[in-house]
N, C-alpha and C positions, 0 to 999 in steps of 0.2 A: 298954681293949682288951677286957676281959671283957664289958662292956656291949655293945659292937659285935658280938661273936660271939654273945651271947645274943639280940640283936635279929635277927640274920641267921638264927639257928636257928628262932626263932618265925615269921619270915616264910616260911621254907621249909616249916615244918610246916602253916601255915594256907593256903598257896597252893592246893593241890588243892581244899580246901573252898570257898574264895572263888570259884574258877573254876566249880565245880559249881553254886553258888548263882546265879551269873550266867547260866549256861546254863538253869537251871530257871526264871528270871524271864522269859526271852524265849521264850514259847511260841506266838508268832504263826505260824499255818500259812502256808506258802509255796506258791503255786500250782505244780503240777507242770509241768515243762517241756513235757511232751506236750500238756497242755491249752492252753498258750499257743501252741504250734505249730499245734494244730488250729484255734484261733480265727483265727490269721493266715492259714491256708489258706482258711478260709471267707470271710474278708473279701477276699482276693485273687481268689477265684472270683467273688464278687459284682461286684467292680470290673471284672473281665474281661467279665462279662455286660453290665454297663452301657455299656461302651465298644464292644464288638464286635458284640453281638447287635442286630438291627434288627427293628422292629415296624411294622405297618400297621393302622390302625383308624380308625373314623369314629364318634365319639360325638356324639349330639344330645340335649341336655337329659338326660343319663344321670347318675343318682346316682353320686357319686364312689366309694362303696364298691363298686358293681357294676363300674365301670370298672377299679378296682384289682384286683378278683378276676379280671377278664378278662385283664389284663396279667400277673398272677401265673401264670395257667394257661399263658400263652404262653412265659414265660421260665424257669419252673421254679425260682424263688428265693423265699425268704421275704419277704413284703411286709406290713408292719404299718402300720395307720392309728391315729394318736393318738386315744384315746377322747375327748379333749376337743374334737375336731373335729366339725363338722356332717357326718355321714357321708351325709346325703341331699342335700348341696349339688350342684346340677345342673352338669354339665360338658358343654360343646360344643367339641369339638376333633377335627380330622382330620389325621392324619400319614400319610406314605407312605415306607416304608423308612427310618425315622429311628432312630438309635441309642437303645437303651432309656433310657440315662441322660438324654439330652436330652428324650425324650418324657415321662418321669416328672417332670422339672423343669418342663416346660410344664404338665402336669396339676396339679402342686402350685401353681404360680403362678396358674393360672386360678381356684382356689378359695381364694386367700389363704393358702397353706401353703408349706412348704419341705421339701426332701428331704435325708435324711442316711443314712449307712451306719454301723451299730453293732450290736454283740452278734449278729453273724451274720445280720442282716436289713436290708432297705431300709425305712426308717421315713419315713412322711409325717406331719408334725406341723404344728400351727397355727403360723403366723408372727406375730411381733409387728408392730404397725403400721409401725415403721421398718424392718422386714425384708422387707416385701412388695415384690416386684420387678415386678409387672405390674398394669396398669390404673391409672386416675386415682385419686389419693388425695384424698379430699374433706377440706377443712379447714373445720370449722364454727367460726364466730366465737363467742367467749365471750359469754354473756349468757343471757337467759331461754330456756327450751326452745322449739323451733320447733313451731308448730302445723301441722295438716294443710293448711290453706289456704295458708300460706306455702310449704310444701314443694311443693304442686302448682303454685303460681305460679312457683317457681324451675325446675320441670321443663318448663314451657311455653316452647318456643322456635320462632319462625317458621323456615321453610326458609331455609337459607343463613346463619343466625346461628350464632355460636359455641356449641357444646354445653358446652364446658368446656376445661380444660387437663389434659393427661396429663403426669405427672412420671415420667420414665424414668431410673432410676439406672444409671450406666455403671461404677460401681466407684470406689474411692479417693475417695469423697465427691463425685464429679462427677455431676450430673444434667442432663437435658435436658427443658425444658418445651415441649410442643407444643400449639397451639390445635387443638381438634378441631371441624371443620366438618361439619355434617350432609351437605352435598352431596359431601364427599370420601369418604364411607363407603358401601360396597356394602351390600345388605340383610343379608347374613350377619354382617359385621363390626359393623353397627349393632345387631343383636340381641345379639351378644356383649358389646359395650360397655354397652348398656343393662342387661344382666343383672349385669355387674360393678358398675355404678353403683348399681343397686338393692340388691345384697347389701351393699355397703360403707355406703351411706346408711342402710339398715335397721339394720345392726350398730351404727353410731355413734349412731343415734337411740334404740335400745333402752337404751343406757347412760345417756342423758340423760332420756328421757321414755318409759317403757314403754307408757303409754296412747296417746300419739301414734304410737308405732311400730306398735301394733296397728291403729289407725285407718288408718294409711298402708298397711299390708299388706292390709287388707280393701278399701280403695279401689282398689289396684292389681289385686287379684284380680277385683273387680267390673268394672273397666274391661276386663280381659282377657276376661271372659265376654261382655261386651257386644260387643267387637270380633269375637270368634269367632262370635257369633250373627249379626252384621251380614255377615260374610264368607259364612256359610252361606246367608243370605237372598239375597245377590247371586248366589252360585253357582246357587241354585235358579232365580232369575229368568233367568239366562243360559241355563240348560239347558232352560227351558220353551220349547216350540215357538211361534214367533211366527205370528199369523194372517196369511194371505195377503190382500193388498189387490188386489181385482179392478178393472181399469180399466173404467169405464162406457163402453159402446158407444153411438154416435149412432144414434138411431132415425129411420127415414124413408129416403127414397130420395135418391140423389145423394151428392156428397161432403160431408164435415163442413164446417159454416160456419166461415169464417175471421174472425178478429177484425180490427178496423180498424187495429191497430198491429202 
């Protein structure tokens, strides 16, 4: 009995000290409730802008960073671009009275990125290959690096032939594969498609053979310059006044001679 009472007395005497030591060991700062509420309010405000505010714009080969700055000025919300992205990636997109959220999602998809909302800002960040939701996904076969001649041969397609297959994800692992025919595309969509194909092909090639990627980029730029010069030459020829062709008059008297037939 004396031992039990002694143990109880010791426990009661040590209890305040043990409790104080436990409190001293847990010194992790807890975020104030006001800060959490402020972050929630900022996120709710951004989501309201994305859902209810509408924008209209027409970008043609506009660097993505300039396009994002334009949208940020329209909506008045923080918009951040992932430093790892190519901020000069060209964007061609026209929307009319589209909700901001949908417009930003399309802008991100067009340059192989994705949109997210966090830390009080709208973030546009590079998407992984399996997260890209727009444009044909090129699947290069395993093997030796492709050389420039092979790449050019693959890009050559006569009119009416299949340009490629577009894999469009619908969610839940469901995808739809569409054959892309050149004759089915209007000029604007053809330019967009070729730009997406070029960007994805160049990105994949740079991982496998940087030298071939540089040769491919230079060849495409050289071809673009040649086509621009050819268009300018044809435009100049069409604008040049054509000489008038005078009809020769019959000399002499009487009516013009008739042929036998």
